DRENDO-1510 file (C-alpha; in Angstrom, 1 decimal, always signed):
<recs>
REC; n; res; u; v; w
REC; 1; MET; +0.0; -0.6; +2.5 .
REC; 2; ALA; -12.3; +5.4; +4.8 .
REC; 3; ILE; -15.2; +5.7; +8.2 .
REC; 4; TRP; -18.6; +7.0; +7.1 .
REC; 5; LEU; -21.6; +5.6; +9.0 .
REC; 6; ALA; -24.3; +3.6; +7.4 .
REC; 7; ALA; -27.6; +5.3; +8.4 .
REC; 8; THR; -29.8; +3.0; +6.5 .
REC; 9; ARG; -29.9; -0.5; +5.1 .
REC; 10; LEU; -28.3; -0.3; +1.6 .
REC; 11; CYS; -30.3; -3.1; +0.1 .
REC; 12; ALA; -33.4; -5.1; +0.6 .
REC; 13; ARG; -34.2; -8.7; -0.2 .
REC; 14; SER; -36.8; -9.7; -2.7 .
REC; 15; THR; -39.6; -11.9; -1.6 .
REC; 16; PRO; -40.5; -14.6; -1.7 .
REC; 17; LYS; -37.1; -16.3; -1.5 .
REC; 18; LYS; -36.7; -19.3; -3.7 .
REC; 19; PRO; -34.4; -22.2; -3.0 .
REC; 20; ALA; -31.0; -21.9; -4.7 .
REC; 21; GLY; -31.0; -23.1; -8.2 .
REC; 22; LEU; -34.8; -23.0; -8.7 .
REC; 23; GLY; -35.1; -20.1; -11.2 .
REC; 24; ARG; -33.5; -16.7; -11.6 .
REC; 25; HIS; -34.3; -15.2; -8.2 .
REC; 26; ILE; -31.7; -12.5; -7.4 .
REC; 27; LEU; -30.6; -11.5; -4.0 .
REC; 28; PRO; -28.9; -8.1; -4.0 .
REC; 29; ARG; -25.6; -8.0; -2.1 .
REC; 30; CYS; -25.9; -6.1; +1.2 .
REC; 31; TYR; -22.7; -4.3; +2.1 .
REC; 32; SER; -24.1; -2.7; +5.2 .
REC; 33; THR; -26.8; -3.4; +7.7 .
REC; 34; ARG; -28.8; -1.6; +10.3 .
REC; 35; PRO; -27.7; +1.9; +11.5 .
REC; 36; HIS; -24.7; +1.8; +13.8 .
REC; 37; GLU; -24.2; -2.0; +13.7 .
REC; 38; THR; -20.7; -2.6; +15.0 .
REC; 39; ILE; -17.9; -5.1; +14.5 .
REC; 40; ASN; -15.5; -6.1; +17.3 .
REC; 41; VAL; -11.8; -6.3; +16.5 .
REC; 42; GLN; -9.3; -7.1; +19.2 .
REC; 43; GLY; -11.6; -5.9; +21.9 .
REC; 44; ALA; -12.5; -2.6; +20.2 .
REC; 45; SER; -15.9; -1.8; +18.7 .
REC; 46; PHE; -16.1; -0.2; +15.3 .
REC; 47; VAL; -19.2; +1.0; +13.3 .
REC; 48; ARG; -19.7; -0.9; +10.2 .
REC; 49; ASP; -20.3; +0.8; +6.9 .
REC; 50; SER; -20.3; +0.1; +3.1 .
REC; 51; LYS; -16.6; -0.8; +3.1 .
REC; 52; THR; -16.6; -3.3; +6.0 .
REC; 53; ASN; -15.4; -6.6; +4.5 .
REC; 54; VAL; -13.1; -8.2; +7.1 .
REC; 55; PRO; -14.5; -11.7; +8.0 .
REC; 56; ALA; -14.4; -13.5; +11.3 .
REC; 57; SER; -11.8; -16.0; +10.0 .
REC; 58; ILE; -9.3; -13.1; +9.5 .
REC; 59; ILE; -10.1; -11.4; +12.8 .
REC; 60; SER; -9.4; -14.7; +14.6 .
REC; 61; LYS; -5.8; -14.6; +13.3 .
REC; 62; LEU; -4.9; -11.2; +14.8 .
REC; 63; PRO; -3.8; -12.5; +18.3 .
REC; 64; GLN; -1.7; -15.3; +17.1 .
REC; 65; ARG; +1.6; -13.5; +16.4 .
REC; 66; LEU; +3.4; -16.5; +14.9 .
REC; 67; TYR; +6.6; -14.4; +14.3 .
REC; 68; MET; +7.1; -14.0; +18.1 .
REC; 69; LYS; +7.2; -17.8; +18.7 .
REC; 70; PRO; +10.9; -18.7; +19.0 .
REC; 71; GLU; +10.4; -22.3; +17.9 .
REC; 72; HIS; +8.2; -21.4; +14.9 .
REC; 73; PRO; +9.9; -21.1; +11.5 .
REC; 74; LEU; +8.8; -17.5; +11.1 .
REC; 75; GLY; +10.0; -16.7; +14.6 .
REC; 76; ILE; +13.4; -18.4; +13.9 .
REC; 77; LEU; +13.8; -16.4; +10.7 .
REC; 78; ARG; +12.9; -13.1; +12.5 .
REC; 79; THR; +15.5; -13.9; +15.2 .
REC; 80; LEU; +18.2; -14.6; +12.6 .
REC; 81; ILE; +17.5; -11.2; +10.8 .
REC; 82; GLU; +17.5; -9.3; +14.1 .
REC; 83; GLY; +20.7; -11.1; +15.1 .
REC; 84; HIS; +22.4; -9.8; +11.9 .
REC; 85; PHE; +21.6; -6.2; +12.9 .
REC; 86; PRO; +22.3; -6.3; +16.6 .
REC; 87; ASN; +22.5; -2.6; +17.1 .
REC; 88; PHE; +19.1; -2.0; +15.5 .
REC; 89; THR; +16.1; -1.1; +17.6 .
REC; 90; THR; +13.3; -3.7; +17.2 .
REC; 91; ALA; +9.5; -3.0; +17.1 .
REC; 92; ASN; +7.4; -6.1; +17.2 .
REC; 93; SER; +4.1; -5.2; +18.9 .
REC; 94; LEU; +2.4; -2.6; +16.8 .
REC; 95; SER; -1.4; -3.0; +16.4 .
REC; 96; PRO; -2.5; -4.3; +13.0 .
REC; 97; ILE; -5.5; -1.9; +13.1 .
REC; 98; VAL; -4.5; +1.3; +11.3 .
REC; 99; SER; -6.2; +4.2; +9.5 .
REC; 100; VAL; -6.5; +4.3; +5.8 .
REC; 101; PHE; -4.5; +7.5; +5.9 .
REC; 102; LYS; -1.7; +5.8; +7.7 .
REC; 103; ASN; -1.6; +2.8; +5.4 .
REC; 104; PHE; -1.8; +4.6; +2.1 .
REC; 105; ASP; -2.0; +8.4; +2.1 .
REC; 106; GLU; +0.8; +9.2; +4.5 .
REC; 107; LEU; +3.1; +7.1; +2.3 .
REC; 108; GLY; +2.2; +8.8; -1.0 .
REC; 109; PHE; +0.1; +6.0; -2.5 .
REC; 110; PRO; -1.9; +7.4; -5.4 .
REC; 111; HIS; -5.7; +7.4; -5.0 .
REC; 112; ASP; -6.1; +4.9; -7.9 .
REC; 113; HIS; -3.5; +2.5; -6.5 .
REC; 114; PRO; -4.9; -1.1; -6.8 .
REC; 115; GLY; -4.0; -1.9; -3.2 .
REC; 116; ARG; -6.8; +0.5; -2.1 .
REC; 117; ASN; -9.5; -1.6; -3.8 .
REC; 118; ILE; -12.0; -3.4; -1.5 .
REC; 119; THR; -11.1; -6.6; -3.4 .
REC; 120; ASP; -7.5; -6.3; -2.3 .
REC; 121; SER; -7.6; -5.0; +1.3 .
REC; 122; TYR; -9.5; -5.7; +4.5 .
REC; 123; TYR; -11.5; -2.7; +5.7 .
REC; 124; ILE; -13.0; -2.5; +9.2 .
REC; 125; ASN; -14.8; +0.5; +7.8 .
REC; 126; SER; -14.1; +3.3; +5.4 .
REC; 127; THR; -11.4; +5.0; +7.5 .
REC; 128; THR; -10.0; +2.0; +9.4 .
REC; 129; MET; -8.4; -1.1; +8.1 .
REC; 130; LEU; -6.0; -4.0; +8.7 .
REC; 131; ARG; -2.5; -2.9; +7.6 .
REC; 132; THR; -1.5; -4.3; +4.2 .
REC; 133; HIS; +2.3; -3.7; +4.9 .
REC; 134; THR; +4.7; -2.9; +7.7 .
REC; 135; SER; +5.4; +0.5; +6.0 .
REC; 136; ALA; +2.1; +1.7; +7.5 .
REC; 137; HIS; +4.2; +2.3; +10.7 .
REC; 138; GLU; +7.3; +3.7; +9.0 .
REC; 139; ILE; +6.6; +7.4; +9.8 .
REC; 140; GLU; +5.5; +6.4; +13.3 .
REC; 141; VAL; +8.7; +4.6; +14.1 .
REC; 142; PHE; +10.9; +7.3; +12.5 .
REC; 143; ARG; +9.2; +9.9; +14.8 .
REC; 144; GLN; +10.3; +7.9; +17.8 .
REC; 145; GLY; +13.8; +8.9; +17.1 .
REC; 146; ALA; +15.7; +5.6; +16.4 .
REC; 147; ASP; +18.2; +6.0; +13.5 .
REC; 148; LYS; +18.2; +2.3; +12.7 .
REC; 149; TRP; +15.4; -0.1; +13.4 .
REC; 150; LEU; +13.7; -3.3; +12.4 .
REC; 151; LEU; +9.9; -3.8; +12.5 .
REC; 152; THR; +8.2; -7.2; +12.2 .
REC; 153; ALA; +4.5; -7.6; +11.9 .
REC; 154; ASP; +1.6; -9.6; +10.5 .
REC; 155; VAL; -0.1; -7.9; +7.4 .
REC; 156; TYR; -3.4; -8.6; +5.7 .
REC; 157; ARG; -4.4; -8.7; +2.1 .
REC; 158; ARG; -7.3; -10.4; +0.3 .
REC; 159; ASP; -5.8; -13.1; -1.8 .
REC; 160; GLU; -6.3; -16.3; -3.8 .
REC; 161; ILE; -6.2; -19.8; -2.3 .
REC; 162; ASP; -3.2; -22.0; -3.2 .
REC; 163; ALA; -0.1; -23.4; -1.6 .
REC; 164; SER; +1.9; -20.1; -1.7 .
REC; 165; HIS; -0.8; -17.5; -0.9 .
REC; 166; TYR; -2.6; -16.7; +2.4 .
REC; 167; PRO; -4.5; -13.6; +3.4 .
REC; 168; VAL; -2.3; -13.2; +6.5 .
REC; 169; PHE; +1.5; -13.1; +6.1 .
REC; 170; HIS; +4.4; -11.5; +7.9 .
REC; 171; GLN; +6.9; -8.9; +6.9 .
REC; 172; VAL; +10.2; -7.5; +8.3 .
REC; 173; GLU; +11.0; -3.8; +7.5 .
REC; 174; GLY; +14.3; -2.2; +8.3 .
REC; 175; ALA; +15.6; +1.3; +8.0 .
REC; 176; ARG; +18.7; +3.4; +8.8 .
REC; 177; THR; +19.1; +7.1; +8.6 .
REC; 178; PHE; +22.2; +9.4; +8.6 .
REC; 179; ASP; +22.8; +13.0; +9.6 .
REC; 180; VAL; +23.8; +14.7; +6.4 .
REC; 181; SER; +25.9; +17.3; +8.2 .
REC; 182; GLU; +27.8; +14.8; +10.5 .
REC; 183; ASP; +27.7; +11.2; +9.3 .
REC; 184; MET; +28.8; +11.2; +5.7 .
REC; 185; ASP; +32.6; +10.8; +6.3 .
REC; 186; ALA; +32.0; +8.0; +8.7 .
REC; 187; LEU; +29.6; +6.4; +6.3 .
REC; 188; ALA; +32.2; +6.4; +3.5 .
REC; 189; GLU; +34.6; +4.6; +5.9 .
REC; 190; GLU; +32.0; +2.0; +6.9 .
REC; 191; ASN; +31.2; +1.4; +3.2 .
REC; 192; ALA; +34.8; +0.7; +2.5 .
REC; 193; ARG; +35.0; -1.9; +5.4 .
REC; 194; LEU; +31.8; -3.6; +4.2 .
REC; 195; ALA; +33.0; -3.8; +0.6 .
REC; 196; GLU; +36.3; -5.3; +1.7 .
REC; 197; LYS; +34.5; -7.9; +3.8 .
REC; 198; LEU; +32.1; -8.9; +1.0 .
REC; 199; ALA; +35.0; -9.1; -1.5 .
REC; 200; SER; +36.5; -11.9; +0.4 .
REC; 201; ALA; +33.2; -13.7; +1.1 .
REC; 202; ASN; +31.6; -16.6; -0.8 .
REC; 203; ILE; +29.2; -14.4; -2.7 .
REC; 204; ILE; +28.9; -13.0; -6.3 .
REC; 205; ILE; +26.9; -9.8; -6.6 .
REC; 206; GLU; +25.4; -9.1; -10.0 .
REC; 207; ASP; +24.5; -5.5; -10.0 .
REC; 208; ASP; +24.1; -3.6; -13.3 .
REC; 209; THR; +21.6; -1.1; -11.8 .
REC; 210; GLN; +22.0; +2.6; -12.7 .
REC; 211; VAL; +20.6; +5.9; -11.6 .
REC; 212; THR; +18.2; +6.9; -14.4 .
REC; 213; PRO; +15.3; +9.3; -14.9 .
REC; 214; GLN; +13.1; +6.3; -14.3 .
REC; 215; ASN; +14.9; +5.4; -11.0 .
REC; 216; PRO; +16.6; +8.7; -9.9 .
REC; 217; TYR; +18.3; +10.2; -6.9 .
REC; 218; GLN; +15.9; +12.6; -5.4 .
REC; 219; ASN; +16.3; +16.3; -6.3 .
REC; 220; VAL; +16.5; +17.3; -2.7 .
REC; 221; HIS; +19.5; +15.1; -2.1 .
REC; 222; ASP; +23.1; +15.8; -2.7 .
REC; 223; PRO; +24.0; +13.1; -5.3 .
REC; 224; ALA; +27.2; +12.2; -3.4 .
REC; 225; HIS; +25.2; +11.6; -0.2 .
REC; 226; ALA; +22.6; +9.6; -2.0 .
REC; 227; ALA; +25.3; +7.5; -3.6 .
REC; 228; LEU; +26.9; +6.8; -0.2 .
REC; 229; VAL; +23.5; +5.8; +1.3 .
REC; 230; THR; +22.7; +3.5; -1.7 .
REC; 231; GLU; +26.1; +1.8; -1.4 .
REC; 232; ASN; +25.5; +1.2; +2.3 .
REC; 233; LEU; +22.1; -0.2; +1.6 .
REC; 234; LYS; +23.4; -2.6; -0.9 .
REC; 235; SER; +26.3; -3.8; +1.2 .
REC; 236; SER; +24.2; -4.2; +4.3 .
REC; 237; LEU; +21.6; -6.3; +2.5 .
REC; 238; ASN; +24.1; -8.4; +0.5 .
REC; 239; SER; +25.7; -9.2; +3.9 .
REC; 240; LEU; +22.2; -10.1; +5.3 .
REC; 241; ILE; +21.4; -12.4; +2.4 .
REC; 242; LEU; +24.7; -14.1; +2.7 .
REC; 243; SER; +24.2; -14.7; +6.4 .
REC; 244; ILE; +20.7; -16.3; +5.8 .
REC; 245; PHE; +21.3; -18.2; +2.6 .
REC; 246; GLY; +25.1; -18.9; +2.5 .
REC; 247; ALA; +25.3; -22.0; +4.7 .
REC; 248; ARG; +21.9; -23.3; +3.5 .
REC; 249; ALA; +23.2; -23.1; -0.1 .
REC; 250; ASN; +26.6; -24.6; +0.8 .
REC; 251; ALA; +28.3; -21.5; -0.6 .
REC; 252; THR; +32.0; -22.0; -1.3 .
REC; 253; LYS; +34.7; -20.1; -3.2 .
REC; 254; GLU; +34.2; -22.5; -6.1 .
REC; 255; GLU; +30.4; -22.2; -5.9 .
REC; 256; PRO; +29.6; -18.9; -4.2 .
REC; 257; LEU; +26.1; -17.6; -3.5 .
REC; 258; ARG; +24.7; -15.5; -6.3 .
REC; 259; VAL; +22.8; -12.3; -5.6 .
REC; 260; ARG; +21.2; -10.1; -8.3 .
REC; 261; TRP; +20.0; -6.5; -8.0 .
REC; 262; ILE; +17.2; -5.2; -10.2 .
REC; 263; GLU; +15.9; -1.7; -10.7 .
REC; 264; ALA; +12.3; -1.3; -9.3 .
REC; 265; TYR; +9.6; +1.2; -8.3 .
REC; 266; PHE; +8.1; +1.7; -4.9 .
REC; 267; PRO; +6.0; +4.8; -3.9 .
REC; 268; PHE; +8.1; +5.5; -0.8 .
REC; 269; THR; +11.7; +5.1; -2.0 .
REC; 270; SER; +13.9; +6.4; -4.9 .
REC; 271; PRO; +16.0; +5.0; -6.2 .
REC; 272; SER; +14.4; +1.6; -5.6 .
REC; 273; TYR; +15.5; -2.0; -6.1 .
REC; 274; GLU; +14.5; -5.6; -5.8 .
REC; 275; VAL; +17.0; -8.2; -4.8 .
REC; 276; GLU; +17.1; -11.9; -5.9 .
REC; 277; VAL; +19.2; -14.9; -4.8 .
REC; 278; PHE; +20.0; -17.9; -6.9 .
REC; 279; PHE; +18.9; -20.8; -4.6 .
REC; 280; GLN; +18.2; -24.4; -5.4 .
REC; 281; GLY; +18.5; -23.9; -9.1 .
REC; 282; LYS; +16.3; -20.8; -9.6 .
REC; 283; TRP; +16.2; -17.1; -8.9 .
REC; 284; LEU; +14.1; -16.2; -5.8 .
REC; 285; GLU; +12.9; -12.7; -5.1 .
REC; 286; ILE; +13.9; -11.8; -1.6 .
REC; 287; LEU; +13.1; -8.2; -0.8 .
REC; 288; GLY; +12.4; -4.7; -2.0 .
REC; 289; CYS; +14.4; -1.6; -0.9 .
REC; 290; GLY; +15.6; +1.9; -1.7 .
REC; 291; VAL; +16.5; +5.3; -0.5 .
REC; 292; VAL; +13.6; +6.7; +1.6 .
REC; 293; LYS; +11.6; +9.5; +0.1 .
REC; 294; GLN; +12.7; +12.7; +1.8 .
REC; 295; ALA; +9.0; +13.7; +2.2 .
REC; 296; THR; +8.6; +10.7; +4.5 .
REC; 297; LEU; +11.5; +11.8; +6.7 .
REC; 298; ASP; +10.3; +15.4; +6.7 .
REC; 299; GLN; +6.9; +14.2; +7.9 .
REC; 300; SER; +8.7; +12.3; +10.6 .
REC; 301; GLY; +10.4; +15.4; +11.9 .
REC; 302; ILE; +13.9; +14.4; +10.8 .
REC; 303; GLU; +14.5; +16.8; +7.9 .
REC; 304; ASN; +18.3; +16.8; +8.3 .
REC; 305; ARG; +18.6; +13.1; +7.7 .
REC; 306; ILE; +18.8; +10.8; +4.7 .
REC; 307; GLY; +18.3; +7.1; +4.8 .
REC; 308; TRP; +17.5; +3.7; +3.3 .
REC; 309; ALA; +14.8; +1.1; +4.0 .
REC; 310; PHE; +14.0; -2.5; +3.0 .
REC; 311; GLY; +11.1; -4.9; +3.4 .
REC; 312; LEU; +10.8; -8.6; +3.0 .
REC; 313; GLY; +8.2; -11.4; +3.4 .
REC; 314; LEU; +9.0; -14.0; +6.0 .
REC; 315; GLU; +6.9; -16.7; +4.5 .
REC; 316; ARG; +8.4; -16.5; +1.1 .
REC; 317; ILE; +11.9; -17.0; +2.5 .
REC; 318; ALA; +10.9; -19.5; +5.2 .
REC; 319; MET; +9.1; -21.8; +2.7 .
REC; 320; VAL; +12.4; -22.2; +0.8 .
REC; 321; LEU; +14.8; -22.4; +3.7 .
REC; 322; PHE; +12.7; -24.8; +5.7 .
REC; 323; SER; +11.4; -26.7; +2.7 .
REC; 324; ILE; +7.8; -26.1; +3.7 .
REC; 325; PRO; +5.5; -27.0; +0.7 .
REC; 326; ASP; +2.2; -25.4; +1.8 .
REC; 327; ILE; +1.8; -22.0; +3.3 .
REC; 328; ARG; -1.1; -23.2; +5.5 .
REC; 329; LEU; +1.4; -25.3; +7.5 .
REC; 330; PHE; +2.7; -22.1; +9.2 .
REC; 331; TRP; -0.7; -22.0; +11.0 .
REC; 332; SER; -0.7; -25.6; +12.0 .
REC; 333; GLU; -0.9; -26.5; +15.7 .
REC; 334; ASP; +0.0; -30.1; +15.1 .
REC; 335; PRO; +3.0; -31.1; +17.3 .
REC; 336; ARG; +4.3; -33.2; +14.4 .
REC; 337; PHE; +4.9; -29.8; +12.6 .
REC; 338; LEU; +5.9; -27.6; +15.6 .
REC; 339; GLU; +8.3; -30.1; +17.2 .
REC; 340; GLN; +10.5; -30.3; +14.1 .
REC; 341; PHE; +12.0; -26.9; +14.7 .
REC; 342; THR; +14.6; -25.5; +17.1 .
REC; 343; PRO; +15.1; -21.9; +18.0 .
REC; 344; GLY; +18.0; -20.4; +16.1 .
REC; 345; LYS; +18.3; -23.2; +13.6 .
REC; 346; ILE; +17.2; -23.7; +10.0 .
REC; 347; THR; +16.1; -27.4; +9.5 .
REC; 348; ALA; +14.3; -28.9; +6.6 .
REC; 349; PHE; +10.6; -29.8; +7.2 .
REC; 350; ARG; +9.8; -33.6; +7.0 .
REC; 351; SER; +6.4; -34.3; +5.7 .
REC; 352; TYR; +4.3; -36.4; +8.0 .
REC; 353; SER; +1.0; -36.9; +6.1 .
REC; 354; ARG; -0.3; -36.4; +2.6 .
REC; 355; PHE; -4.0; -37.1; +2.5 .
REC; 356; PRO; -5.6; -37.4; -0.9 .
REC; 357; PRO; -7.5; -34.4; -2.4 .
REC; 358; CYS; -11.2; -34.2; -2.6 .
REC; 359; TYR; -12.3; -31.9; -5.5 .
REC; 360; LYS; -15.7; -30.2; -5.6 .
REC; 361; ASP; -16.8; -27.8; -8.4 .
REC; 362; VAL; -19.1; -24.9; -7.9 .
REC; 363; SER; -20.7; -23.5; -11.1 .
REC; 364; PHE; -22.9; -20.5; -11.1 .
REC; 365; TRP; -24.3; -17.5; -13.0 .
REC; 366; THR; -23.1; -14.2; -11.7 .
REC; 367; SER; -25.6; -11.4; -10.9 .
REC; 368; ASP; -26.0; -8.2; -12.8 .
REC; 369; GLN; -26.8; -6.5; -9.6 .
REC; 370; VAL; -23.7; -7.4; -7.5 .
REC; 371; LYS; -20.1; -7.1; -8.4 .
REC; 372; PHE; -18.2; -10.4; -7.9 .
REC; 373; HIS; -14.5; -10.8; -7.5 .
REC; 374; GLU; -12.6; -14.1; -7.1 .
REC; 375; ASN; -11.2; -12.9; -3.7 .
REC; 376; ASP; -14.9; -12.8; -2.6 .
REC; 377; LEU; -15.1; -16.5; -3.2 .
REC; 378; CYS; -11.8; -17.2; -1.5 .
REC; 379; ASP; -13.0; -15.3; +1.6 .
REC; 380; VAL; -16.2; -17.3; +1.7 .
REC; 381; VAL; -14.3; -20.5; +1.3 .
REC; 382; ARG; -11.8; -19.6; +4.1 .
REC; 383; ASP; -14.6; -18.4; +6.4 .
REC; 384; THR; -16.5; -21.7; +5.9 .
REC; 385; ALA; -13.8; -24.3; +5.5 .
REC; 386; GLY; -10.9; -22.7; +7.3 .
REC; 387; ASP; -7.5; -24.2; +6.2 .
REC; 388; LEU; -9.1; -27.4; +4.9 .
REC; 389; VAL; -8.9; -26.0; +1.3 .
REC; 390; GLU; -5.7; -26.3; -0.5 .
REC; 391; ASP; -6.5; -24.3; -3.6 .
REC; 392; VAL; -9.3; -22.8; -5.6 .
REC; 393; LYS; -9.0; -22.5; -9.4 .
REC; 394; LEU; -11.2; -21.1; -12.1 .
REC; 395; ILE; -11.7; -24.0; -14.6 .
REC; 396; ASP; -14.4; -22.6; -16.9 .
REC; 397; GLU; -15.9; -19.2; -17.8 .
REC; 398; PHE; -18.3; -18.2; -20.6 .
REC; 399; VAL; -20.9; -15.6; -21.5 .
REC; 400; ASN; -24.3; -16.8; -22.8 .
REC; 401; PRO; -24.6; -15.2; -26.3 .
REC; 402; LYS; -28.3; -14.8; -26.0 .
REC; 403; THR; -28.7; -13.5; -22.5 .
REC; 404; GLN; -25.2; -12.1; -22.0 .
REC; 405; ARG; -25.2; -13.7; -18.5 .
REC; 406; LYS; -21.7; -14.7; -17.3 .
REC; 407; SER; -21.1; -18.2; -15.9 .
REC; 408; LEU; -18.1; -19.2; -13.8 .
REC; 409; CYS; -17.0; -22.6; -12.6 .
REC; 410; TYR; -14.4; -23.0; -9.8 .
REC; 411; ARG; -12.8; -26.2; -8.6 .
REC; 412; ILE; -12.3; -26.3; -4.8 .
REC; 413; ASN; -9.6; -28.8; -3.6 .
REC; 414; TYR; -10.3; -30.0; -0.1 .
REC; 415; ARG; -7.3; -31.6; +1.6 .
REC; 416; SER; -6.5; -31.8; +5.3 .
REC; 417; MET; -2.8; -31.2; +6.0 .
REC; 418; ASP; -2.7; -32.8; +9.4 .
REC; 419; ARG; -4.9; -33.8; +12.3 .
REC; 420; CYS; -7.7; -31.7; +13.8 .
REC; 421; ALA; -6.8; -31.1; +17.4 .
REC; 422; GLN; -9.0; -28.4; +18.7 .
REC; 423; GLN; -12.1; -27.8; +20.8 .
REC; 424; ARG; -15.2; -28.1; +18.6 .
REC; 425; PRO; -16.8; -24.7; +18.3 .
REC; 426; SER; -20.5; -24.3; +17.6 .
REC; 427; SER; -19.7; -23.3; +14.0 .
REC; 428; TYR; -17.5; -26.3; +13.4 .
REC; 429; PRO; -18.2; -27.5; +9.8 .
REC; 430; TYR; -18.3; -31.3; +10.6 .
REC; 431; ARG; -21.2; -33.2; +12.0 .
REC; 432; GLY; -20.4; -35.6; +14.7 .
REC; 433; PRO; -20.9; -36.3; +18.4 .
REC; 434; PRO; -22.8; -33.4; +20.1 .
REC; 435; GLU; -20.6; -33.0; +23.1 .
REC; 436; PRO; -19.6; -29.3; +23.1 .
REC; 437; ASP; -16.2; -29.9; +24.7 .
REC; 438; LEU; -15.1; -32.8; +22.6 .
REC; 439; LEU; -11.6; -32.6; +21.3 .
REC; 440; LEU; -11.0; -34.0; +17.9 .
REC; 441; TYR; -7.9; -36.0; +17.1 .
REC; 442; SER; -8.3; -37.2; +13.5 .
REC; 443; TYR; -5.4; -38.6; +11.5 .
REC; 444; ARG; -7.7; -39.6; +8.6 .
REC; 445; SER; -8.6; -38.0; +5.4 .
REC; 446; LEU; -11.7; -35.9; +5.0 .
REC; 447; SER; -14.7; -38.0; +4.0 .
REC; 448; ASN; -16.8; -37.2; +1.0 .
REC; 449; GLU; -19.8; -36.7; +3.2 .
REC; 450; GLU; -18.0; -34.1; +5.3 .
REC; 451; VAL; -16.8; -32.3; +2.3 .
REC; 452; ASN; -20.2; -32.3; +0.7 .
REC; 453; GLU; -21.6; -30.6; +3.8 .
REC; 454; ILE; -18.9; -27.9; +3.8 .
REC; 455; GLN; -19.4; -27.4; +0.1 .
REC; 456; SER; -23.1; -26.9; +0.5 .
REC; 457; ARG; -22.4; -24.2; +3.1 .
REC; 458; VAL; -20.0; -22.5; +0.7 .
REC; 459; VAL; -22.6; -22.4; -2.0 .
REC; 460; ALA; -25.3; -21.1; +0.4 .
REC; 461; LYS; -23.1; -18.2; +1.5 .
REC; 462; LEU; -22.3; -17.3; -2.1 .
REC; 463; VAL; -26.0; -17.2; -2.9 .
REC; 464; GLU; -26.7; -15.0; +0.2 .
REC; 465; LYS; -23.8; -12.6; -0.2 .
REC; 466; PHE; -23.3; -12.3; -3.9 .
REC; 467; ALA; -26.6; -13.2; -5.5 .
REC; 468; ILE; -25.1; -16.0; -7.6 .
REC; 469; GLU; -27.4; -18.5; -9.2 .
REC; 470; PRO; -26.0; -22.1; -8.9 .
REC; 471; ARG; -26.1; -24.1; -12.1 .
</recs>
């Protein structure tokens, strides 16, 4: 869900530079560099500016397209969703590089929306970014003329580090539109068929939602048409959820699958809803949806149509269905992970290793000259340690009453999920044999020495980029 060129260096280092921790030497944060310095993303060169914040670790993820691998849990889930909507056009190859206008403005995001913040999104520069949601392509796909479609893609957001958050994740968006002058009678008949089918299925639908001033039909829509579209949206998605979760939840007439609808708000739909399913003893948020804002359809050149749309996160659902405990596992290339799954089937993940954690704390004074956000730390950790870090937690925070300086202490939990089986790059964080083509196959836990070296690099990068003073 901005590109001006940097003509001059925006900051300069103080001299002489002191070693970290030896006094209060401050290094101003440098957002940009020399004039016309560029960044390469997927073979294209972009001019850096004051908003450029996408790190190499994120750029390296762009070609991977996990959702297109048929034996991968994300690929399996995508295939199941597409199989439930066999007559929908699919779009799975749209570039993750989009304009800021396309990601936010075209969809009506307000200028003060938090998603626009540099702490929340990855900017290639001030007018180009990595998409934060599949909706960035909504108008583009509508313009291509399909009246019902599914779009699956990788999306990018700066985020914390823990077992359920990752800066790259995957979404499926679906939409369907109807001609207001031709399709309404047929839509009413289809709704009746869907309702009859669901009434005899092993599902209980809890839906107390209402059309209210806070969640209204749009003024430009005939309320009768909007009601038909909303009904079709709900029946279509209830059917999808039953097809995905029904067998896995062992739904029966005696113990049917429970689905709950909740009123919500999204900038590009009205009315809007969130949908939850009761699975394994708790309510799980599955997706967001609603009737597409008519302004979006008008911009797409289909003024005479009305429609619905939904979006869901593949990882959220796959972690539950496949019993995957850590989101980092989706990026594993270990055969012990990948060989557990079969295209078209949902099978529970069997854990094959659980190395002990290795905790390291980093405590520091923040700088008055540089704004610091927790996501800055997480990006530095990921860029330095890759997926060797399980989580990062703030464990202490205080302000010195005399100096008003702020101190933060984060605990970084290093834990390897599986073996390292890759060619050692020049930037590989471990020391070891010097052969450049050496393949590492390590089924052991990280050593304290290895973690200490990675930790020292993390601290050094924090000092360089954010002018922190280690304590």
